[in-house]
N, C-alpha and C positions, 0 to 999 in steps of 0.2 A: 823840544826841551832836551837839554843835555842829559845823558844817562845818569851822571852823578847826581844832578838835581832831582831827577825822577826817583832815584833810589833814596835820596834824603827825605823826600816827601812820604815815601812808603814807610820808611823807618819812623818818621814823626807820627804818622797816624797809627802805626803799630804801638808806639809808646803810649799814645793817648788811650788806646783801647785797653792797654795793660794796666794803666794807673788811673783811669777816669773815675773809678769809684773810690779809691784811696787817695784823696786829694791832699792830705796833710803829709809833709815830708816825714820820712822814717830815718832812724839813726841806729847804727850798730851800738854806739856808746850812749844810749838814751839815759842810762842810770847816772851819768855825770852832768846832764843838762835837763833836769826834769821840769824847770819852770817854763820851758817852751810849750808844754802841754798841761801843766798843773800849777795854777797860781797859788795853791795852798802850800807849796814848798818854800815860798818866798820868806826869807828871814829866819829859817829854822837852823841855820848854821851860826857859829859864834863870831864870824868875820865877814868882811865884804868879799863876796865870791864873784869873780869875773871869769867867764868861760867863753871861749871861741871854738867853733868846730867847722871844718870844711869837709864836705862830702862830695866825692866824684863817683857817681853811680854808673855801673855798666860801662866801664872804660873801654874804648875802642868802637863803641856804637855811636854813630853820628847823631847829634841831637839829644844825647842822653842827659838825664837830670844832673844838675850841679847846684849844690846847696851850701849856703853859708849862714851860720847863726852866731849871734853875739848876745850874751845875757849877763846881767849884773844884779845882785841883790844882797841885802844886809838887814840885820835886825836893828831897830831903833833902840839905843841904849836907855834902859830904865823904863821901857814901855813894852807891851805885849804885841807889838806890831812889827811888820817887816815891809820894806819897799823894794821894788825892783823894776827893771826894764828888759825888754826883749826886742831884738831886731833879727828878722829872718828874710833871706832872699832865696828864691828858688827858680831856676831857669830850666825849662824843658823845651828843646827845640826853639821856636820863635816866641814861646810863652814865657813871660817874666812875672813872677809874683813876689811882692814885698809886703811884709807884715811888721808893724811896729806897735807895741803895747806897753802900757804902764801897769804895774802889778801892785796890789795891796793885800796883805794878809793879817789876820788877827789870831793869836794863839790863846787857846783856852785849856787850862790844866784840868784833865779829867780825873787822874789819880796822881799819886806822888811820882810815878814813873811814866804815865801815859799823857800825851799832849795831842789836842786836836787843833790843827791850823786850818782856818777857813779863808780862802782867797778869792779875789775878783780881779779881773783885768779888763782894760778898755783901750782901744786904739783904732788904727786905720789899716785897711788892706788895699793894696794897689795891684791891679791886674792889667797887663799889657800884652798884646800879641803883635809882633812885628811882621805884619803881612806884606809890607812893601819891600822887605828884604828877601822874600822868597822868589825863586826863579820859576816863572810860569809860562805857559804857551801863549796865552792871550794877554799881552801887556796892557790892554785897555779894559780888561774885565773889572767892572766896578766893585766887585767883592774884594779886590786886592789893591784898591787905590789908596786906602787909608788904614792906618794902624788902629786896632781896637784898644781902648783904654777905659778903665773904670776904677774909681776910688770909692770905697764904702766903709762905713763904721763897723766896729767889731766890739762885742762884749763876750766875756767868758767867766767861768768860775771853777773852783776846785776845792776839794777837801783832802786833807792829808793827816792821817792818824798815825802816831809814831812813838816809839820808845827805843831804847838801845838794842833790843833784840829783834824787833820786827817793825814793819810799816805796811799800811794799806792806803790807797788813795782812789778817788773818783773825780773826774773832771770833764768839762765840756769847754774846750778853749775857744770855740767860735759858736756862739748861740745864734747869730743872725745868718740865715741862709740867703745868700746874695746871688741874683741872676747875673751871669757874666756877659750876657748878650741880650740887650733889650729887644732886638728884633725877633729873637727866638727865645723868649722868656718862658721856658718850660722847665720841668724838673730835671731834664737831661743836662741843661746848661746852668745848673745851680752849683755854687760852692756849698756842699752839704755839711750838716752838723755831724761832728765826730764825737764819740763817747770813749773815754779812756778809763780803764780799771787796772790798777797796778798794785802789786804786793810783793813783799820779800821778807827774808829771815836772815838774821846774823848768827851764824853758828861759830862760836869761839872754840876752836879745836884745842889750842893751848895758848901760852903767852905770846907766841910768835905768829901763829896762823889763824886766819878767819876765813870761813867759807860762806858765801852769800848768794844763795839762789833767789831768783826773782822772776816774776811773770808780768808781762804787759799785754793787755787785751785791748784791741781797737775795734770799735763797732761803728759802722756807717750804713745807712740805708742803701740797698741795691748792691751790696758787696758781701762776700763771705766774711765772717768774723776772723780777724787776724790776731795771732798769738805769738809773742816773742818770749821764748824761754831762755833765760840766761843763768849761767853759773859762774860766779866770780870768786877768785881766791886772792887773798891779800896777805903779804908776808911782812911782818914787823912794821905795819902801817907806812911802808915806804914804796914797795913795788908789788905788782900783781898782774893778773891777767884773767881771761875768761873766754867762754865760748857762748855763742848765741845761735839759736835755731828758730827761725821764723817759719812756722809750720807750713810745709808745702811750697815755700817760696825761696828761702836762702839759708845757708849755713855759714857761720863766720866765727872769727876770733878777735880778741883785742888784748893789748898789753899796755901797761902804764907804769909810771914811776915818778918819784920826786927827783928832780934833777938839780934844783937850786933853791934852798930855803923853802918858800911856799909855792914854788912853781912846779906844776905837775903836767907831764906830757903824756899823751896817749895816741896809739895808732890802732885802727881797726880795719879788718878786711872781710868781705863777704863774697861767697861764690853762689851764683844763681842756681836754683834747683827747678826753675820753671822753663818755659819754651825759649827763653833768651840765653840760656846757658852756653849755647854753641856759637853765639855771635858777639860775645864780649869777654873781656879778660878779668872781670870781677869789679868789685866796688871798694874804694879806698876812703878812709877817714883819718884826718889829723886833728887832734884836740890839744888846746892849751888852756890850762886853768891856773889862776893865780888867786891866792887868798891874802887880802890886805888886813892886817891887824888894826882895825879902827876902833875896837872896843877896849875901853880902859880896864885895868885890873888884870888878873891872871888869865892867860889864854888857855882855852880848853880845846883839846883835840877830839873831834867827833869820830868815834870808831866806826860808825855806820853811815857812810855817805850813801844817799839814795841810789 
């Protein structure tokens, strides 16, 4: 086996051991794309919101994760419901995961200021491992003669309670725990159920500045609880930025701004604080968000985006 291929396999299995328990993709700018993990957020804006995000994780490390997400959602005019779709692709070494879901949410007014949005999602998950693309010593090894593929259904739900000053949410984006290898159908080879708890507050400092701290907690069996602590500042509802600390794992920042009408662009960067910090040059994210005014009547600017 060539030295480069040997090192690639070592890196690949190192990546798997690092992320095997946290199977859901993670984002620096999660506050701008919440429907990827919480269907309850669908339709809570006043416009059709389309969001794309590209994440290159641990740049410089061969086989490192590459993630792309596309989401779109909007309220249905005159009704208390919202509809949306999400598409997410995640590549880690020879492993390719694709998730597509359709989302539905119903909003219930709790008080004059407080609203509870209850959402469900359903779709399919595609899992593929390109074993035939790997360089191996024994070219006739039957374990590497065919690629592994599996398509499975998915269901999820989410609750999102919000008003102008704060929000809290709880969600399980994938209820079905699917075995990714029928031959070794054990708990170790399952796509496990993840639980998300999120909350934040909107502190209006003055007419120009808003400070928005938030916390995202991710819980999955067999892994330590993951906490993302974020502080975001927004100036004049046009530009802003923030910092994120993923406890014990990464430290990052992000910046964003409106560049043309309803087009918002964001960039995020993370630096690893774990054992991979010395073998990669960081993680980069690019986000594009566009709000289409498809709701008739006067347009409302939501001051507290999730």
